[in-house]
C-alpha positions in Angstrom: 60.2 -58.6 14.9 59.3 -54.9 14.7 56.6 -53.6 17.0 53.7 -51.7 15.2 51.3 -50.9 18.0 51.2 -48.5 21.0 51.5 -49.6 24.6 48.8 -48.6 27.1 51.3 -46.2 28.8 52.0 -44.5 25.4 48.3 -44.1 24.8 47.7 -42.6 28.2 50.6 -40.1 27.6 49.0 -39.1 24.3 45.6 -38.6 25.9 47.1 -36.6 28.7 48.9 -34.3 26.3 45.7 -33.8 24.3 43.9 -32.9 27.5 46.5 -30.3 28.4 46.3 -28.8 24.9 42.5 -28.7 25.1 42.6 -27.0 28.5 44.9 -24.3 27.1 43.0 -23.8 23.8 39.4 -23.8 25.0 39.6 -20.5 27.0 41.3 -18.8 24.0 38.6 -20.1 21.6 35.9 -19.0 24.0 37.3 -15.5 24.3 37.6 -15.3 20.5 34.0 -16.4 20.1 32.8 -13.8 22.6 34.8 -11.1 20.8 33.2 -12.1 17.5 29.8 -11.9 19.0 30.7 -8.5 20.3 31.3 -7.4 16.7 27.8 -8.5 15.9 26.5 -6.5 18.8 28.3 -3.4 17.6 26.7 -3.9 14.2 23.3 -4.3 15.8 23.6 -0.9 17.5 24.9 0.8 14.3 21.7 -0.5 12.5 19.6 0.9 15.3 21.5 4.1 14.9 20.4 4.3 11.3 16.8 3.9 12.4 17.3 6.7 14.9 18.7 8.9 12.2 15.8 8.3 9.9 13.4 9.1 12.7 15.3 12.4 13.4 15.1 13.3 9.7 11.3 13.0 9.7 10.8 14.7 13.1 12.6 18.0 13.0 15.9 16.5 14.3 14.3 15.1 17.4 16.1 12.1 18.9 13.7 9.1 19.2 12.6 8.8 22.9 12.8 5.5 24.6 9.0 5.4 25.1 5.9 7.5 25.0 2.1 7.2 24.7 0.5 5.5 21.7 -1.9 8.5 21.6 0.8 10.3 19.6 0.4 7.7 16.8 -3.2 6.4 16.7 -5.0 7.5 19.9 -4.8 4.1 21.7 -4.4 4.3 25.4 -1.2 2.2 25.5 2.5 2.9 25.6 5.0 2.6 22.8 8.7 1.6 23.0 11.5 2.8 20.8 11.9 -0.6 19.1 8.2 -0.7 18.3 8.4 2.7 16.6 11.5 1.6 14.5 10.0 -1.8 13.5 6.2 -1.2 13.3 4.9 2.4 13.9 7.4 4.2 11.7 8.9 1.1 10.1 12.4 2.3 9.8 13.7 -1.2 10.6 10.9 -3.6 9.5 11.5 -7.2 10.4 14.7 -6.4 12.3 13.8 -8.0 15.7 17.1 -9.9 15.8 19.0 -6.6 15.8 17.8 -5.8 19.3 19.4 -8.8 21.0 23.2 -9.0 21.7 24.6 -12.5 20.9 26.4 -12.4 24.2 23.1 -11.9 26.1 21.9 -15.4 27.0 19.4 -14.4 29.7 16.1 -16.2 29.1 12.9 -14.2 28.7 10.6 -14.0 31.7 6.9 -14.6 31.5 6.2 -11.7 29.2 5.1 -13.5 26.0 7.4 -11.5 23.8 11.0 -11.5 22.4 14.0 -10.6 24.5 15.6 -7.3 24.0 19.1 -6.3 25.2 19.1 -2.6 24.4 17.4 0.4 26.1 17.1 4.0 25.2 19.1 6.5 27.3 17.4 9.8 26.5 15.2 9.9 29.6 16.1 10.1 33.3 19.8 9.5 32.6 20.0 12.8 30.6 18.6 14.8 33.6 16.0 16.6 31.5 12.4 17.5 32.3 9.3 16.0 30.7 10.7 12.5 30.5 7.6 10.4 31.5 5.6 8.4 29.0 2.7 11.0 28.9 4.6 13.3 26.5 7.3 13.0 23.9 10.6 14.6 25.0 11.8 17.0 22.4 15.6 16.6 22.7 17.2 17.4 19.4 20.5 16.2 18.0 21.8 19.8 17.9 21.0 20.1 21.6 23.8 17.6 22.3 27.0 19.6 22.3 29.3 16.6 21.9 27.4 14.0 20.0 30.3 11.6 20.0 30.4 11.7 23.8 26.8 11.2 24.7 25.1 7.8 24.2 21.5 7.3 23.3 21.1 3.4 23.3 22.9 1.0 25.7 22.7 -2.5 27.0 20.4 -3.7 29.8 20.6 -7.5 29.8 17.8 -8.8 32.1 14.7 -11.0 31.7 12.1 -8.2 31.9 13.6 -6.3 29.0 11.4 -7.4 26.1 10.5 -6.1 22.7 7.6 -3.7 22.8 7.7 -3.1 26.5 7.7 0.7 26.9 7.8 0.7 30.7 11.2 -1.1 30.5 12.7 0.6 27.5 14.6 3.4 29.3 17.8 3.0 31.3 18.8 5.7 33.8 21.6 4.4 35.9 24.8 2.3 35.3 23.8 -0.3 37.9 20.9 -1.3 35.7 23.5 -3.0 33.4 23.8 -5.7 36.1 20.1 -6.2 37.0 20.0 -9.5 35.1 22.8 -11.1 37.0 25.5 -10.8 34.3 28.8 -9.2 35.3 29.0 -8.0 31.7 28.1 -8.9 28.2 31.6 -8.5 26.7 34.0 -9.2 29.5 35.7 -7.1 32.2 32.5 -5.0 33.0 32.1 -4.0 29.4 28.9 -3.1 27.6 28.0 -1.8 24.2 26.9 1.8 23.7 25.4 3.7 20.7 26.3 7.4 20.7 24.3 10.3 19.3 26.7 10.7 16.3 25.9 7.1 15.3 29.0 5.3 16.3 28.9 2.3 18.6 31.6 1.1 21.0 32.2 -1.6 23.7 33.4 0.2 26.8 34.1 -0.6 30.4 31.2 0.9 32.3 33.5 2.6 34.8 35.1 4.6 31.9 31.7 6.1 31.0 31.0 7.9 34.3 33.2 11.0 33.9 33.4 12.9 37.2 30.4 11.1 38.5 29.8 7.7 40.1 27.2 4.9 39.9 24.6 6.9 41.8 25.2 10.2 40.0 26.8 9.3 36.6 28.1 12.1 34.4 30.5 11.7 31.4 28.7 9.9 28.6 25.6 9.8 30.8 25.0 13.5 30.6 24.2 16.2 28.0 26.5 18.6 29.8 29.8 18.8 27.9 31.6 20.1 30.9 31.1 17.4 33.5 
């Protein structure tokens, strides 16, 4: 009589083989998913770049600062962050709150009563220019940047205090601030996403952005000086 069922040993062998295949495939699928999320992150920064471009068009080519006093808008004694300008004050990106969070940034929000934000503006301390506090608007113009494709103006700062509308946390000045939230990276291998002055966005290893500088004194993409 012909046997038409599996023995226990055969079933265990099949289960073992499936387990081995799963262990091989899951890391690959996880990496593919992270890469796909990275593409969304790049698109987010490109959308923010369009908002920056619209702001520059309306403000004599000035690059949107990361934060400044609300007195420049309606006289209120509060601070304004770059995302608040793009979404509310100037409304270049109305209703685009989701564009300010990288899908690979899973850090929960602290007790700030707002939405998480991954990105920060870079045109402050990191550019080594004067008049960079929140009391006045810096007047850095696009044509002041000699190599617009080699200087970034928005970058990732994944940590729980980085929230929408928080002007006192909207500027990033040093590479080490990438890691404040406890993540080794958002895109694998010490990689973060950067939006450059010319509007292109790229995921780069942070160490490749330093030029002739280091973490304490970054140059390269962190500086307006084209010769560093």
